[in-house]
C-alpha positions in Angstrom: 59.6 79.7 104.0 58.7 83.2 102.3 58.6 84.9 105.7 62.0 83.6 106.7 63.5 84.7 103.3 62.0 88.2 103.7 63.4 88.5 107.3 66.9 87.5 106.2 66.7 89.8 103.2 65.6 92.9 105.5 68.4 91.9 108.0 70.9 91.7 105.1 69.9 95.1 103.9 70.1 96.9 107.3 73.5 95.2 108.0 75.1 96.5 104.9 75.5 100.2 105.5 76.8 99.4 108.9 79.7 97.5 107.4 80.3 100.1 104.9 80.5 102.9 107.7 82.8 100.8 109.7 85.5 100.8 106.9 85.5 104.6 106.1 85.7 106.0 109.6 87.0 109.4 109.2 88.6 109.4 112.9 90.7 106.3 112.1 91.8 107.8 108.8 92.8 111.2 110.5 94.6 109.3 113.4 96.6 107.2 110.9 97.5 110.2 108.9 98.5 112.1 111.8 100.7 109.1 113.1 102.3 108.8 109.8 103.2 112.6 109.6 104.6 112.5 113.2 106.9 109.5 112.2 108.1 111.0 109.0 108.9 114.4 110.9 110.8 112.3 113.5 112.8 110.3 111.0 113.6 113.5 108.9 114.9 115.3 111.9 117.0 112.3 113.1 118.3 112.0 109.4 119.4 115.7 109.5 121.1 115.3 112.8 123.1 112.4 111.8 124.1 114.0 108.6 125.0 117.3 110.1 127.1 115.7 113.1 128.8 113.5 110.4 129.7 116.4 108.2 130.8 118.3 111.1 133.1 115.5 112.4 134.8 115.3 109.0 135.1 118.8 107.7 135.4 120.6 111.2 137.5 120.3 114.4 136.1 119.0 117.6 136.8 121.0 120.6 138.9 118.7 123.0 138.7 120.5 126.4 135.0 122.5 126.3 131.4 121.4 125.8 128.3 123.6 125.1 125.8 125.0 127.5 124.0 121.7 127.8 126.9 119.4 127.4 126.8 119.3 123.7 129.9 118.5 121.6 131.5 121.8 120.3 132.9 121.9 116.8 135.1 124.8 115.4 134.6 125.8 111.7 137.1 127.1 109.3 136.3 130.7 110.5 137.2 129.9 114.1 133.5 130.0 115.2 132.4 127.6 117.7 129.0 125.7 117.4 127.0 122.7 118.3 124.5 120.6 116.4 121.0 120.2 118.0 118.7 117.1 117.4 117.1 118.7 114.2 120.6 119.0 112.6 120.7 122.9 112.9 123.8 124.4 113.8 123.9 126.7 117.1 126.8 129.2 117.3 128.2 130.1 120.6 130.8 132.4 122.0 133.8 131.4 123.7 132.5 132.7 127.0 129.4 130.3 126.9 131.7 127.4 126.6 132.0 125.1 129.8 134.9 122.8 130.9 134.5 119.2 129.8 133.8 117.1 132.9 136.4 114.6 133.9 135.5 111.0 133.4 
């Protein structure tokens, strides 16, 4: 009986550090941290885009007949400058020569 108890005790002591290491795996922590950071950035960019486009739609005039170089919606600010809003919420000003005709649907 003493022999079995000693064997069980030794196996228990050997398995304890393995269980501790599995919970503190640095690669898992880094992967999770990167995923959270990436997701937070994505949410932040989308929020900025929606806020900028909403503000532009309320305060500025939409150009009816023209679109941007990539087919973006063009807004006209109160200084008669043309711009479009990218997916990060930033304004990109364009000249009137860079505008394209809106495609007929």
